[in-house]
A tleap script that builds the chain and sets N, CA, C and O, in Angstrom:
source leaprc.protein.ff14SB
mol = sequence {
  NMET ASN ILE PHE ARG GLU ALA GLU ALA GLU
  GLY SER GLU LEU ALA VAL ILE PHE GLN ALA
  ILE TYR TYR ASP GLU ALA LYS ASP LYS THR
  GLY GLN GLU GLU CYS LEU ILE ARG ILE ALA
  GLU LYS TYR PRO PHE PHE ASN LEU MET LEU
  GLY GLU SER TYR VAL LYS LYS TYR GLY GLU
  CYS GLU ASP PHE SER TYR ILE GLN LYS ALA
  ILE GLU CYS TYR TYR LYS ALA ASP ALA HIE
  GLY ILE LEU ILE PRO LYS TYR ALA ASN ALA
  LEU TRP GLY MET TYR ASP TYR PHE GLY GLN
  LYS GLY MET LEU GLU TYR ASP GLU GLN GLU
  VAL GLU ARG LEU LYS VAL LEU ALA LYS ARG
  THR CTYR
}
set mol.1.N position { 144.748 57.053 -17.628 }
set mol.1.CA position { 143.843 58.000 -17.000 }
set mol.1.C position { 143.589 59.202 -17.908 }
set mol.1.O position { 142.498 59.771 -17.899 }
set mol.2.N position { 144.583 59.579 -18.680 }
set mol.2.CA position { 144.378 60.713 -19.593 }
set mol.2.C position { 143.273 60.421 -20.592 }
set mol.2.O position { 142.486 61.306 -20.927 }
set mol.3.N position { 143.210 59.187 -21.070 }
set mol.3.CA position { 142.163 58.808 -22.018 }
set mol.3.C position { 140.795 58.914 -21.350 }
set mol.3.O position { 139.842 59.409 -21.952 }
set mol.4.N position { 140.701 58.445 -20.100 }
set mol.4.CA position { 139.427 58.534 -19.376 }
set mol.4.C position { 139.035 59.989 -19.119 }
set mol.4.O position { 137.859 60.340 -19.215 }
set mol.5.N position { 140.006 60.829 -18.795 }
set mol.5.CA position { 139.695 62.246 -18.560 }
set mol.5.C position { 139.245 62.935 -19.844 }
set mol.5.O position { 138.341 63.771 -19.828 }
set mol.6.N position { 139.879 62.578 -20.945 }
set mol.6.CA position { 139.454 63.140 -22.234 }
set mol.6.C position { 138.034 62.675 -22.570 }
set mol.6.O position { 137.204 63.460 -23.029 }
set mol.7.N position { 137.773 61.403 -22.337 }
set mol.7.CA position { 136.432 60.873 -22.600 }
set mol.7.C position { 135.404 61.533 -21.684 }
set mol.7.O position { 134.280 61.812 -22.102 }
set mol.8.N position { 135.793 61.778 -20.440 }
set mol.8.CA position { 134.897 62.482 -19.511 }
set mol.8.C position { 134.599 63.883 -20.023 }
set mol.8.O position { 133.450 64.326 -20.005 }
set mol.9.N position { 135.631 64.576 -20.478 }
set mol.9.CA position { 135.458 65.937 -21.002 }
set mol.9.C position { 134.528 65.961 -22.203 }
set mol.9.O position { 133.845 66.955 -22.450 }
set mol.10.N position { 134.506 64.857 -22.951 }
set mol.10.CA position { 133.622 64.757 -24.111 }
set mol.10.C position { 132.226 64.275 -23.744 }
set mol.10.O position { 131.363 64.144 -24.612 }
set mol.11.N position { 132.001 64.009 -22.453 }
set mol.11.CA position { 130.663 63.652 -21.993 }
set mol.11.C position { 130.447 62.188 -21.663 }
set mol.11.O position { 129.311 61.783 -21.419 }
set mol.12.N position { 131.487 61.389 -21.649 }
set mol.12.CA position { 131.333 59.964 -21.361 }
set mol.12.C position { 131.123 59.731 -19.862 }
set mol.12.O position { 132.013 59.973 -19.047 }
set mol.13.N position { 129.939 59.260 -19.528 }
set mol.13.CA position { 129.647 58.945 -18.129 }
set mol.13.C position { 130.341 57.657 -17.708 }
set mol.13.O position { 130.683 57.497 -16.536 }
set mol.14.N position { 130.550 56.755 -18.627 }
set mol.14.CA position { 131.245 55.511 -18.336 }
set mol.14.C position { 132.706 55.782 -17.949 }
set mol.14.O position { 133.255 55.100 -17.084 }
set mol.15.N position { 133.324 56.764 -18.581 }
set mol.15.CA position { 134.704 57.127 -18.248 }
set mol.15.C position { 134.800 57.605 -16.806 }
set mol.15.O position { 135.793 57.350 -16.125 }
set mol.16.N position { 133.773 58.294 -16.347 }
set mol.16.CA position { 133.730 58.762 -14.967 }
set mol.16.C position { 133.722 57.573 -14.010 }
set mol.16.O position { 134.451 57.556 -13.018 }
set mol.17.N position { 132.905 56.601 -14.312 }
set mol.17.CA position { 132.806 55.414 -13.465 }
set mol.17.C position { 134.125 54.646 -13.464 }
set mol.17.O position { 134.567 54.184 -12.412 }
set mol.18.N position { 134.749 54.506 -14.613 }
set mol.18.CA position { 136.039 53.808 -14.687 }
set mol.18.C position { 137.109 54.506 -13.846 }
set mol.18.O position { 137.932 53.851 -13.207 }
set mol.19.N position { 137.089 55.827 -13.851 }
set mol.19.CA position { 138.058 56.558 -13.043 }
set mol.19.C position { 137.847 56.280 -11.555 }
set mol.19.O position { 138.801 56.020 -10.822 }
set mol.20.N position { 136.610 56.337 -11.127 }
set mol.20.CA position { 136.305 56.085 -9.717 }
set mol.20.C position { 136.715 54.674 -9.314 }
set mol.20.O position { 137.260 54.466 -8.230 }
set mol.21.N position { 136.455 53.715 -10.179 }
set mol.21.CA position { 136.831 52.321 -9.900 }
set mol.21.C position { 138.348 52.183 -9.867 }
set mol.21.O position { 138.892 51.515 -8.988 }
set mol.22.N position { 139.027 52.806 -10.812 }
set mol.22.CA position { 140.485 52.722 -10.865 }
set mol.22.C position { 141.099 53.196 -9.553 }
set mol.22.O position { 141.906 52.488 -8.950 }
set mol.23.N position { 140.720 54.384 -9.114 }
set mol.23.CA position { 141.318 54.929 -7.897 }
set mol.23.C position { 140.962 54.099 -6.670 }
set mol.23.O position { 141.771 53.964 -5.751 }
set mol.24.N position { 139.776 53.553 -6.653 }
set mol.24.CA position { 139.377 52.706 -5.530 }
set mol.24.C position { 140.221 51.431 -5.503 }
set mol.24.O position { 140.727 51.044 -4.450 }
set mol.25.N position { 140.369 50.794 -6.630 }
set mol.25.CA position { 141.150 49.550 -6.716 }
set mol.25.C position { 142.640 49.792 -6.492 }
set mol.25.O position { 143.325 48.942 -5.923 }
set mol.26.N position { 143.141 50.929 -6.927 }
set mol.26.CA position { 144.559 51.247 -6.784 }
set mol.26.C position { 144.903 51.687 -5.359 }
set mol.26.O position { 146.077 51.839 -5.021 }
set mol.27.N position { 143.893 51.886 -4.538 }
set mol.27.CA position { 144.077 52.355 -3.162 }
set mol.27.C position { 144.810 53.700 -3.124 }
set mol.27.O position { 145.543 53.997 -2.181 }
set mol.28.N position { 144.594 54.502 -4.168 }
set mol.28.CA position { 145.189 55.830 -4.269 }
set mol.28.C position { 144.197 56.822 -3.668 }
set mol.28.O position { 143.345 57.368 -4.369 }
set mol.29.N position { 144.319 57.047 -2.367 }
set mol.29.CA position { 143.349 57.882 -1.652 }
set mol.29.C position { 143.364 59.329 -2.137 }
set mol.29.O position { 142.309 59.950 -2.264 }
set mol.30.N position { 144.538 59.863 -2.405 }
set mol.30.CA position { 144.623 61.246 -2.866 }
set mol.30.C position { 143.994 61.389 -4.240 }
set mol.30.O position { 143.198 62.298 -4.478 }
set mol.31.N position { 144.354 60.489 -5.141 }
set mol.31.CA position { 143.774 60.519 -6.483 }
set mol.31.C position { 142.278 60.293 -6.455 }
set mol.31.O position { 141.531 60.921 -7.205 }
set mol.32.N position { 141.841 59.387 -5.581 }
set mol.32.CA position { 140.415 59.090 -5.463 }
set mol.32.C position { 139.644 60.314 -4.981 }
set mol.32.O position { 138.594 60.644 -5.532 }
set mol.33.N position { 140.154 60.978 -3.966 }
set mol.33.CA position { 139.469 62.163 -3.441 }
set mol.33.C position { 139.387 63.250 -4.510 }
set mol.33.O position { 138.332 63.848 -4.717 }
set mol.34.N position { 140.494 63.496 -5.179 }
set mol.34.CA position { 140.520 64.504 -6.242 }
set mol.34.C position { 139.514 64.165 -7.344 }
set mol.34.O position { 138.773 65.030 -7.811 }
set mol.35.N position { 139.499 62.912 -7.745 }
set mol.35.CA position { 138.583 62.448 -8.790 }
set mol.35.C position { 137.131 62.613 -8.353 }
set mol.35.O position { 136.309 63.143 -9.101 }
set mol.36.N position { 136.820 62.159 -7.141 }
set mol.36.CA position { 135.440 62.240 -6.661 }
set mol.36.C position { 134.969 63.677 -6.497 }
set mol.36.O position { 133.819 63.989 -6.804 }
set mol.37.N position { 135.841 64.552 -6.019 }
set mol.37.CA position { 135.471 65.966 -5.881 }
set mol.37.C position { 135.123 66.535 -7.253 }
set mol.37.O position { 134.116 67.225 -7.414 }
set mol.38.N position { 135.964 66.239 -8.236 }
set mol.38.CA position { 135.755 66.766 -9.588 }
set mol.38.C position { 134.459 66.252 -10.203 }
set mol.38.O position { 133.681 67.030 -10.754 }
set mol.39.N position { 134.225 64.950 -10.111 }
set mol.39.CA position { 133.049 64.408 -10.780 }
set mol.39.C position { 131.766 64.615 -9.977 }
set mol.39.O position { 130.675 64.586 -10.546 }
set mol.40.N position { 131.881 64.823 -8.661 }
set mol.40.CA position { 130.680 65.071 -7.853 }
set mol.40.C position { 130.027 66.401 -8.211 }
set mol.40.O position { 128.827 66.585 -8.005 }
set mol.41.N position { 130.814 67.320 -8.743 }
set mol.41.CA position { 130.248 68.596 -9.171 }
set mol.41.C position { 129.262 68.397 -10.319 }
set mol.41.O position { 128.253 69.094 -10.418 }
set mol.42.N position { 129.573 67.436 -11.180 }
set mol.42.CA position { 128.720 67.181 -12.344 }
set mol.42.C position { 127.687 66.095 -12.066 }
set mol.42.O position { 126.562 66.158 -12.562 }
set mol.43.N position { 128.073 65.098 -11.272 }
set mol.43.CA position { 127.205 63.963 -10.961 }
set mol.43.C position { 127.047 63.873 -9.437 }
set mol.43.O position { 127.871 63.243 -8.774 }
set mol.44.N position { 126.010 64.488 -8.877 }
set mol.44.CA position { 125.852 64.584 -7.421 }
set mol.44.C position { 125.858 63.249 -6.671 }
set mol.44.O position { 126.156 63.218 -5.477 }
set mol.45.N position { 125.535 62.147 -7.355 }
set mol.45.CA position { 125.559 60.853 -6.684 }
set mol.45.C position { 126.935 60.554 -6.084 }
set mol.45.O position { 127.036 59.891 -5.051 }
set mol.46.N position { 127.980 61.040 -6.728 }
set mol.46.CA position { 129.336 60.765 -6.253 }
set mol.46.C position { 129.639 61.466 -4.929 }
set mol.46.O position { 130.640 61.153 -4.285 }
set mol.47.N position { 128.792 62.406 -4.515 }
set mol.47.CA position { 128.945 62.992 -3.184 }
set mol.47.C position { 128.781 61.929 -2.101 }
set mol.47.O position { 129.398 62.018 -1.040 }
set mol.48.N position { 127.952 60.928 -2.368 }
set mol.48.CA position { 127.772 59.846 -1.391 }
set mol.48.C position { 129.065 59.056 -1.222 }
set mol.48.O position { 129.466 58.746 -0.100 }
set mol.49.N position { 129.709 58.734 -2.323 }
set mol.49.CA position { 130.977 58.002 -2.266 }
set mol.49.C position { 132.071 58.850 -1.623 }
set mol.49.O position { 132.887 58.348 -0.850 }
set mol.50.N position { 132.076 60.129 -1.949 }
set mol.50.CA position { 133.066 61.034 -1.375 }
set mol.50.C position { 132.851 61.158 0.133 }
set mol.50.O position { 133.808 61.130 0.907 }
set mol.51.N position { 131.605 61.292 0.539 }
set mol.51.CA position { 131.300 61.358 1.973 }
set mol.51.C position { 131.746 60.104 2.695 }
set mol.51.O position { 132.306 60.169 3.790 }
set mol.52.N position { 131.497 58.972 2.080 }
set mol.52.CA position { 131.910 57.702 2.679 }
set mol.52.C position { 133.439 57.633 2.812 }
set mol.52.O position { 133.952 57.112 3.802 }
set mol.53.N position { 134.156 58.155 1.823 }
set mol.53.CA position { 135.618 58.146 1.916 }
set mol.53.C position { 136.099 59.055 3.044 }
set mol.53.O position { 137.098 58.755 3.698 }
set mol.54.N position { 135.401 60.159 3.275 }
set mol.54.CA position { 135.764 61.045 4.385 }
set mol.54.C position { 135.517 60.370 5.740 }
set mol.54.O position { 136.297 60.544 6.676 }
set mol.55.N position { 134.446 59.612 5.835 }
set mol.55.CA position { 134.181 58.882 7.076 }
set mol.55.C position { 135.310 57.877 7.336 }
set mol.55.O position { 135.756 57.724 8.473 }
set mol.56.N position { 135.765 57.199 6.293 }
set mol.56.CA position { 136.880 56.252 6.438 }
set mol.56.C position { 138.150 56.978 6.869 }
set mol.56.O position { 138.896 56.478 7.712 }
set mol.57.N position { 138.397 58.153 6.296 }
set mol.57.CA position { 139.579 58.923 6.684 }
set mol.57.C position { 139.498 59.326 8.150 }
set mol.57.O position { 140.502 59.315 8.861 }
set mol.58.N position { 138.297 59.682 8.597 }
set mol.58.CA position { 138.137 60.005 10.015 }
set mol.58.C position { 138.514 58.794 10.867 }
set mol.58.O position { 139.177 58.938 11.894 }
set mol.59.N position { 138.096 57.615 10.447 }
set mol.59.CA position { 138.416 56.393 11.179 }
set mol.59.C position { 139.914 56.132 11.269 }
set mol.59.O position { 140.381 55.501 12.218 }
set mol.60.N position { 140.658 56.610 10.297 }
set mol.60.CA position { 142.106 56.406 10.286 }
set mol.60.C position { 142.846 57.410 11.154 }
set mol.60.O position { 143.865 57.066 11.753 }
set mol.61.N position { 142.360 58.640 11.236 }
set mol.61.CA position { 143.132 59.675 11.944 }
set mol.61.C position { 142.335 60.453 12.989 }
set mol.61.O position { 142.912 61.234 13.746 }
set mol.62.N position { 141.033 60.253 13.040 }
set mol.62.CA position { 140.140 60.932 13.976 }
set mol.62.C position { 140.225 62.458 13.907 }
set mol.62.O position { 140.124 63.146 14.923 }
set mol.63.N position { 140.412 62.964 12.701 }
set mol.63.CA position { 140.377 64.401 12.456 }
set mol.63.C position { 138.919 64.760 12.174 }
set mol.63.O position { 138.373 64.363 11.145 }
set mol.64.N position { 138.285 65.507 13.076 }
set mol.64.CA position { 136.860 65.809 12.985 }
set mol.64.C position { 136.491 66.554 11.705 }
set mol.64.O position { 135.333 66.515 11.288 }
set mol.65.N position { 137.443 67.227 11.077 }
set mol.65.CA position { 137.133 67.953 9.842 }
set mol.65.C position { 136.631 67.000 8.756 }
set mol.65.O position { 135.872 67.408 7.877 }
set mol.66.N position { 137.053 65.730 8.813 }
set mol.66.CA position { 136.568 64.761 7.833 }
set mol.66.C position { 135.089 64.440 8.044 }
set mol.66.O position { 134.363 64.189 7.082 }
set mol.67.N position { 134.651 64.448 9.274 }
set mol.67.CA position { 133.221 64.244 9.552 }
set mol.67.C position { 132.431 65.425 9.012 }
set mol.67.O position { 131.367 65.245 8.419 }
set mol.68.N position { 132.944 66.621 9.211 }
set mol.68.CA position { 132.265 67.806 8.690 }
set mol.68.C position { 132.191 67.764 7.162 }
set mol.68.O position { 131.176 68.146 6.578 }
set mol.69.N position { 133.259 67.301 6.518 }
set mol.69.CA position { 133.252 67.181 5.054 }
set mol.69.C position { 132.253 66.111 4.606 }
set mol.69.O position { 131.551 66.286 3.610 }
set mol.70.N position { 132.198 65.011 5.346 }
set mol.70.CA position { 131.248 63.939 5.005 }
set mol.70.C position { 129.818 64.451 5.102 }
set mol.70.O position { 129.005 64.205 4.211 }
set mol.71.N position { 129.514 65.155 6.172 }
set mol.71.CA position { 128.169 65.708 6.352 }
set mol.71.C position { 127.828 66.653 5.196 }
set mol.71.O position { 126.722 66.613 4.657 }
set mol.72.N position { 128.775 67.488 4.828 }
set mol.72.CA position { 128.557 68.415 3.707 }
set mol.72.C position { 128.256 67.650 2.413 }
set mol.72.O position { 127.360 68.029 1.658 }
set mol.73.N position { 129.000 66.585 2.165 }
set mol.73.CA position { 128.774 65.773 0.959 }
set mol.73.C position { 127.395 65.132 0.976 }
set mol.73.O position { 126.694 65.131 -0.036 }
set mol.74.N position { 127.004 64.587 2.122 }
set mol.74.CA position { 125.699 63.940 2.217 }
set mol.74.C position { 124.571 64.944 1.994 }
set mol.74.O position { 123.551 64.608 1.393 }
set mol.75.N position { 124.748 66.171 2.475 }
set mol.75.CA position { 123.709 67.180 2.253 }
set mol.75.C position { 123.684 67.668 0.804 }
set mol.75.O position { 122.630 68.059 0.301 }
set mol.76.N position { 124.823 67.648 0.140 }
set mol.76.CA position { 124.817 67.982 -1.290 }
set mol.76.C position { 124.001 66.940 -2.053 }
set mol.76.O position { 123.218 67.279 -2.940 }
set mol.77.N position { 124.190 65.681 -1.703 }
set mol.77.CA position { 123.401 64.614 -2.335 }
set mol.77.C position { 121.924 64.779 -1.980 }
set mol.77.O position { 121.052 64.619 -2.834 }
set mol.78.N position { 121.654 65.097 -0.733 }
set mol.78.CA position { 120.273 65.285 -0.273 }
set mol.78.C position { 119.594 66.426 -1.029 }
set mol.78.O position { 118.401 66.353 -1.325 }
set mol.79.N position { 120.343 67.467 -1.338 }
set mol.79.CA position { 119.783 68.604 -2.076 }
set mol.79.C position { 119.315 68.195 -3.472 }
set mol.79.O position { 118.473 68.861 -4.074 }
set mol.80.N position { 119.868 67.095 -3.979 }
set mol.80.CA position { 119.462 66.575 -5.289 }
set mol.80.C position { 118.484 65.405 -5.162 }
set mol.80.O position { 118.139 64.761 -6.153 }
set mol.81.N position { 118.047 65.143 -3.939 }
set mol.81.CA position { 117.054 64.089 -3.719 }
set mol.81.C position { 117.601 62.680 -3.822 }
set mol.81.O position { 116.851 61.745 -4.102 }
set mol.82.N position { 118.911 62.511 -3.597 }
set mol.82.CA position { 119.509 61.182 -3.738 }
set mol.82.C position { 120.200 60.703 -2.465 }
set mol.82.O position { 121.141 59.911 -2.530 }
set mol.83.N position { 119.750 61.167 -1.334 }
set mol.83.CA position { 120.284 60.666 -0.065 }
set mol.83.C position { 119.576 59.347 0.233 }
set mol.83.O position { 118.512 59.320 0.853 }
set mol.84.N position { 120.188 58.255 -0.221 }
set mol.84.CA position { 119.576 56.943 -0.061 }
set mol.84.C position { 119.646 56.516 1.403 }
set mol.84.O position { 120.450 57.051 2.166 }
set mol.85.N position { 118.812 55.560 1.797 }
set mol.85.CA position { 118.706 55.179 3.211 }
set mol.85.C position { 120.033 54.856 3.900 }
set mol.85.O position { 120.233 55.230 5.056 }
set mol.86.N position { 120.927 54.176 3.217 }
set mol.86.CA position { 122.224 53.832 3.824 }
set mol.86.C position { 122.933 55.086 4.329 }
set mol.86.O position { 123.476 55.092 5.434 }
set mol.87.N position { 122.929 56.129 3.535 }
set mol.87.CA position { 123.652 57.345 3.886 }
set mol.87.C position { 122.839 58.232 4.826 }
set mol.87.O position { 123.410 58.974 5.625 }
set mol.88.N position { 121.533 58.161 4.737 }
set mol.88.CA position { 120.693 58.861 5.724 }
set mol.88.C position { 120.954 58.267 7.104 }
set mol.88.O position { 121.032 58.986 8.099 }
set mol.89.N position { 121.087 56.951 7.146 }
set mol.89.CA position { 121.392 56.269 8.403 }
set mol.89.C position { 122.776 56.678 8.921 }
set mol.89.O position { 122.952 56.906 10.118 }
set mol.90.N position { 123.746 56.768 8.023 }
set mol.90.CA position { 125.095 57.187 8.412 }
set mol.90.C position { 125.074 58.608 8.964 }
set mol.90.O position { 125.716 58.898 9.973 }
set mol.91.N position { 124.339 59.486 8.303 }
set mol.91.CA position { 124.240 60.877 8.738 }
set mol.91.C position { 123.547 60.968 10.088 }
set mol.91.O position { 123.984 61.705 10.971 }
set mol.92.N position { 122.485 60.230 10.241 }
set mol.92.CA position { 121.778 60.172 11.518 }
set mol.92.C position { 122.729 59.680 12.616 }
set mol.92.O position { 122.754 60.236 13.714 }
set mol.93.N position { 123.502 58.649 12.317 }
set mol.93.CA position { 124.462 58.120 13.283 }
set mol.93.C position { 125.518 59.138 13.672 }
set mol.93.O position { 125.922 59.199 14.834 }
set mol.94.N position { 125.969 59.935 12.721 }
set mol.94.CA position { 126.954 60.981 13.031 }
set mol.94.C position { 126.369 62.009 13.973 }
set mol.94.O position { 127.007 62.418 14.943 }
set mol.95.N position { 125.132 62.429 13.677 }
set mol.95.CA position { 124.486 63.394 14.562 }
set mol.95.C position { 124.303 62.812 15.961 }
set mol.95.O position { 124.513 63.500 16.961 }
set mol.96.N position { 123.916 61.559 16.024 }
set mol.96.CA position { 123.702 60.919 17.317 }
set mol.96.C position { 125.018 60.818 18.096 }
set mol.96.O position { 125.099 61.242 19.249 }
set mol.97.N position { 126.033 60.258 17.463 }
set mol.97.CA position { 127.317 60.016 18.134 }
set mol.97.C position { 128.026 61.317 18.500 }
set mol.97.O position { 128.404 61.516 19.655 }
set mol.98.N position { 128.205 62.197 17.525 }
set mol.98.CA position { 128.950 63.424 17.782 }
set mol.98.C position { 128.104 64.456 18.518 }
set mol.98.O position { 128.641 65.330 19.198 }
set mol.99.N position { 126.785 64.357 18.384 }
set mol.99.CA position { 125.904 65.242 19.140 }
set mol.99.C position { 125.983 64.952 20.630 }
set mol.99.O position { 125.984 65.874 21.445 }
set mol.100.N position { 126.050 63.673 20.989 }
set mol.100.CA position { 126.171 63.306 22.398 }
set mol.100.C position { 127.498 63.764 22.987 }
set mol.100.O position { 127.595 64.019 24.188 }
set mol.101.N position { 128.512 63.869 22.148 }
set mol.101.CA position { 129.819 64.342 22.594 }
set mol.101.C position { 129.902 65.869 22.604 }
set mol.101.O position { 130.905 66.439 23.032 }
set mol.102.N position { 128.842 66.525 22.128 }
set mol.102.CA position { 128.825 67.978 22.076 }
set mol.102.C position { 129.615 68.563 20.911 }
set mol.102.O position { 129.953 69.747 20.917 }
set mol.103.N position { 129.905 67.742 19.922 }
set mol.103.CA position { 130.704 68.200 18.785 }
set mol.103.C position { 129.845 68.665 17.615 }
set mol.103.O position { 130.328 69.383 16.739 }
set mol.104.N position { 128.576 68.263 17.592 }
set mol.104.CA position { 127.641 68.663 16.536 }
set mol.104.C position { 126.335 69.127 17.172 }
set mol.104.O position { 125.857 68.566 18.158 }
set mol.105.N position { 125.792 70.156 16.579 }
set mol.105.CA position { 124.470 70.599 16.989 }
set mol.105.C position { 123.482 70.246 15.880 }
set mol.105.O position { 123.806 70.326 14.695 }
set mol.106.N position { 122.311 69.867 16.271 }
set mol.106.CA position { 121.288 69.538 15.295 }
set mol.106.C position { 119.929 69.769 15.926 }
set mol.106.O position { 119.789 69.860 17.146 }
set mol.107.N position { 118.926 69.862 15.052 }
set mol.107.CA position { 117.575 70.006 15.593 }
set mol.107.C position { 116.839 68.672 15.474 }
set mol.107.O position { 117.144 67.845 14.615 }
set mol.108.N position { 115.903 68.495 16.326 }
set mol.108.CA position { 115.163 67.227 16.404 }
set mol.108.C position { 114.389 66.928 15.120 }
set mol.108.O position { 114.267 65.768 14.726 }
set mol.109.N position { 113.873 67.950 14.476 }
set mol.109.CA position { 113.132 67.723 13.230 }
set mol.109.C position { 114.028 67.120 12.155 }
set mol.109.O position { 113.592 66.251 11.400 }
set mol.110.N position { 115.260 67.569 12.081 }
set mol.110.CA position { 116.192 67.031 11.098 }
set mol.110.C position { 116.520 65.577 11.420 }
set mol.110.O position { 116.570 64.739 10.519 }
set mol.111.N position { 116.738 65.280 12.667 }
set mol.111.CA position { 117.032 63.900 13.066 }
set mol.111.C position { 115.840 62.994 12.746 }
set mol.111.O position { 116.031 61.875 12.271 }
set mol.112.N position { 114.644 63.451 12.995 }
set mol.112.CA position { 113.453 62.658 12.679 }
set mol.112.C position { 113.326 62.433 11.173 }
set mol.112.O position { 112.949 61.347 10.733 }
set mol.113.N position { 113.637 63.447 10.396 }
set mol.113.CA position { 113.603 63.318 8.938 }
set mol.113.C position { 114.612 62.260 8.475 }
set mol.113.O position { 114.303 61.428 7.621 }
set mol.114.N position { 115.806 62.302 9.040 }
set mol.114.CA position { 116.833 61.325 8.677 }
set mol.114.C position { 116.433 59.914 9.094 }
set mol.114.O position { 116.710 58.947 8.384 }
set mol.115.N position { 115.788 59.802 10.236 }
set mol.115.CA position { 115.317 58.483 10.696 }
set mol.115.C position { 114.300 57.909 9.709 }
set mol.115.O position { 114.343 56.725 9.376 }
set mol.116.N position { 113.397 58.753 9.252 }
set mol.116.CA position { 112.386 58.306 8.289 }
set mol.116.C position { 113.060 57.859 6.994 }
set mol.116.O position { 112.730 56.807 6.448 }
set mol.117.N position { 114.008 58.664 6.503 }
set mol.117.CA position { 114.723 58.292 5.282 }
set mol.117.C position { 115.508 56.996 5.472 }
set mol.117.O position { 115.534 56.149 4.580 }
set mol.118.N position { 116.138 56.842 6.614 }
set mol.118.CA position { 116.963 55.652 6.882 }
set mol.118.C position { 116.118 54.397 6.980 }
set mol.118.O position { 116.575 53.317 6.605 }
set mol.119.N position { 114.908 54.513 7.470 }
set mol.119.CA position { 114.070 53.342 7.673 }
set mol.119.C position { 113.294 52.932 6.426 }
set mol.119.O position { 112.529 51.969 6.465 }
set mol.120.N position { 113.479 53.643 5.336 }
set mol.120.CA position { 112.731 53.316 4.120 }
set mol.120.C position { 113.121 51.966 3.520 }
set mol.120.O position { 112.424 51.459 2.641 }
set mol.121.N position { 114.214 51.386 3.979 }
set mol.121.CA position { 114.629 50.086 3.442 }
set mol.121.C position { 114.047 48.940 4.222 }
set mol.121.O position { 114.090 47.796 3.769 }
set mol.122.N position { 113.502 49.224 5.387 }
set mol.122.CA position { 113.034 48.122 6.259 }
set mol.122.C position { 111.552 47.898 6.137 }
set mol.122.O position { 111.004 47.016 6.798 }
savepdb mol mol.pdb
quit
């Protein structure tokens, strides 16, 4: 991993991808989160993967803070214009599910925007 981090520091984008794959395959959730947080700052696409990992963590422990972190990650990706339909759909689903439970507030215009983004694959 030190070699990959050194290569990342020197600008290797491939080293970044290898790190993400390593932590995913090793099932090292702590290392994976740390890695994704670090590289998402430089490569916003990784916010999508980080958000997805937070959703999985919520599924394991039902700590709502993970949903809030996932939403934040998805909006960081959206700010860079890379909220792909899969994640727009996930975000829309979070608003729908947690909004009905009274845990999230949202406006209808945002939900409609997410629906449009989510349906771009169909």
